N, C-alpha and C positions, 0 to 999 in steps of 0.2 A: 755823356750813351752811344752819339756816333765815332763817335775815336775810340770807344771802347766796340765797336761791331768794328769799324774797321782795324784797328785789327786783327782781333779774331780773325776775320774775312781773313788778310797779308798770313798768318801764321797758319792756317788750314792749305792755302792753291799756294805756299813758298815753293814742296817741292815739288809740282808745276811747274812754276814757273823757271825752277831751277835745271828743269829736266831740259826747255824748253829751249833755252838758252841754250843752255848745252850742248843742244841736239845743233845748231847754226842751222841752214835751211835745207835741211833734206824731211823735212814732215814731220818731226819730230822720232827719224828712224838711225841705227847708230851707219856711219862711215860703213861697214859691214856689206850692213840691208842698202845701204845703196850704192854699189860696187854692183850688189848681187843682183841687181833691180835697172840698174841701170843698162837704159837702147838709144843714148842718145845719139845722132847723126852729124859728131860732130862739128864739121864743113855745110850740110844742108843749114841745119841752125847759127852757123856765122854767111853763111848770104843773107841767109832771109835776117837777124837780128839788123847787120849792114845796109841793107835794102828801106827798111824802114827809119836808117838816119840819112837816106840821100849820101853815101858809101860804096865806092864800087872796087870788089876785092878782085887785083888784079891777078895773082895771081895763086895758088893753094899747093902747099907742098905737108904730103902728110906723109906718117910714117908711128911702127907699132911696137915692141919693147915689153918685151916682161920685165916685169917689174921684183926684186929683189933678190938681184942675181941676172950673170952670163944668159946669152941669148940661146940656145938649146940645151940646160941643164936643165935638171928634176930639180934639186931641190930650190931652183928660182921661186914656186911660188906658183899661187896660182888667181895669180893680177896682171893683167895684161891696162898698160896708157896708149893707148891714143894717141897721137900727136898734130896738128894743124901747123907751118909756116901761114902766115899768110903777109900779103903784102897788095897796100891799098900806093898808090902811089901819088896823089890828092886828096886831099881831102882837107875838111874845115877842123878847123880845128873844134870847133865848140862843139859839131855833132860828133868828133872823131873821142871827147874828152865821153860825152853821151852814152857816145856807144860802146864807150869802154865802162862805166858809172855801172852801164847798165848788165856788163858779162863780165862783173865782180860783183853787183847784187842778185844774180843769177840762183833762182830755186834750183837747179840743176848742176852735177855735179860739175863744173869746172874750174881748173888751178889755171891761168893767166905765169906761165911761165916765162916769158919776156916781151918788156913792150920798148921799141925801140923806133924812139917818132926823133927824122931833123926836115930840113927849107931843100922846100921838093928845089930838084936844079934848078928848071928851070917857069920860075915863077915871081912874078912880081907884089905878086895878097904876102900880106907877111903873115895873115892869117891861116894862109895855106899850109900843109902837114905832109910828109912819106913817113911810113910806117910800117917798118918789120912788127911783128909781135909772134909770137910759140903758144899755144891753147892744151891745154890735155886737157882729157881722162879718160875714167878707171873705168874698166870692166873685169870682169871674169873674166878666165880664158877658158875661148867655149864657144862664151856668145856673142863676139867679138865677130 
């Protein structure tokens, strides 16, 4: 009897499960809705998260571009990609890995475009790394 109840419950909740699974970390919103409502301040968010993991971002370089076409063209669409290139000169590998995991699993609309991890030029510790990353978010044109 318990088995039959469990099967019935699974059948009833199957559509909700599939929808939640396919929607990713956006709280049930479609990608279009997430872009339209995205008010993430990327530089502030990254700085705050890095500080939580005892990481110091030494350099920020921000850039913005239209998605789906060339800059300035009318057919480019109504979505803007905001990117930040960050550099961390010296980071503990474990702390950086936890920071990267946090970004990867964050509910915010983030895309990690590139991660370049190297050994620092002047470091005796094998646990120290030098990092350059490019992280992007997407917003509706006019909202950015």
